[in-house]
C-alpha positions as CSV (number, residue, x, y, z in Angstrom):
1,X,10.8,-5.8,1.3
2,X,9.1,-4.2,-1.7
3,X,9.4,-0.9,-3.5
4,X,7.1,2.0,-3.1
5,X,5.4,2.6,-6.5
6,X,5.5,6.4,-5.8
7,X,9.1,7.1,-4.7
8,X,10.9,3.7,-5.2
9,X,11.9,3.5,-1.5
10,X,12.2,0.1,0.2
11,X,8.9,-0.7,2.1
12,X,9.0,-3.4,4.7
13,X,6.2,-6.0,4.5
14,X,5.3,-7.9,7.6
15,X,5.5,-11.7,7.5
16,X,1.7,-11.9,8.3
17,X,0.6,-9.3,5.7
18,X,-2.6,-9.9,3.8
19,X,-3.9,-8.8,0.4
20,X,-5.8,-5.5,0.8
21,X,-3.8,-4.4,3.9
22,X,-2.9,-0.8,4.0
23,X,0.5,0.5,5.0
24,X,2.5,3.8,4.6
25,X,5.8,4.5,2.9
26,X,8.2,5.9,5.5
27,X,10.0,8.0,2.9
28,X,7.1,9.7,1.0
29,X,4.2,9.1,3.4
30,X,2.0,7.7,0.7
31,X,-0.6,5.2,1.8
32,X,-0.2,1.9,0.0
33,X,-2.3,-1.2,-0.5
34,X,-1.0,-4.7,-0.9
35,X,-2.4,-6.1,-4.2
36,X,-0.5,-9.4,-4.3
37,X,1.8,-11.3,-2.0
38,X,3.9,-13.6,-4.1
39,X,5.6,-11.6,-5.4
40,X,4.5,-8.6,-3.4
41,X,2.8,-5.9,-5.5
42,X,2.0,-2.5,-4.0
43,X,-0.2,0.3,-5.3
44,X,-1.4,3.7,-4.1
45,X,-4.3,3.1,-1.8
46,X,-7.6,4.4,-3.1
47,X,-8.7,7.6,-1.4
48,X,-11.9,7.3,0.6
49,X,-14.7,9.2,-1.1
50,X,-17.4,10.9,0.8
51,X,-20.7,9.0,0.9
52,X,-23.5,11.5,0.7
53,X,-26.2,8.8,0.7
54,X,-26.8,8.9,-3.0
């Protein structure tokens, strides 16, 4: 378990989780990214930006 960096709710981390994996907080719905595994560190996932071919 880890805490959501947005709402501080408990977020369950799967035993086979990997760095860079995305998951959602069940309380606030924020998409989170796993930054570290030992100890687990979560952050808001970056939003996908449009690629206009520039």
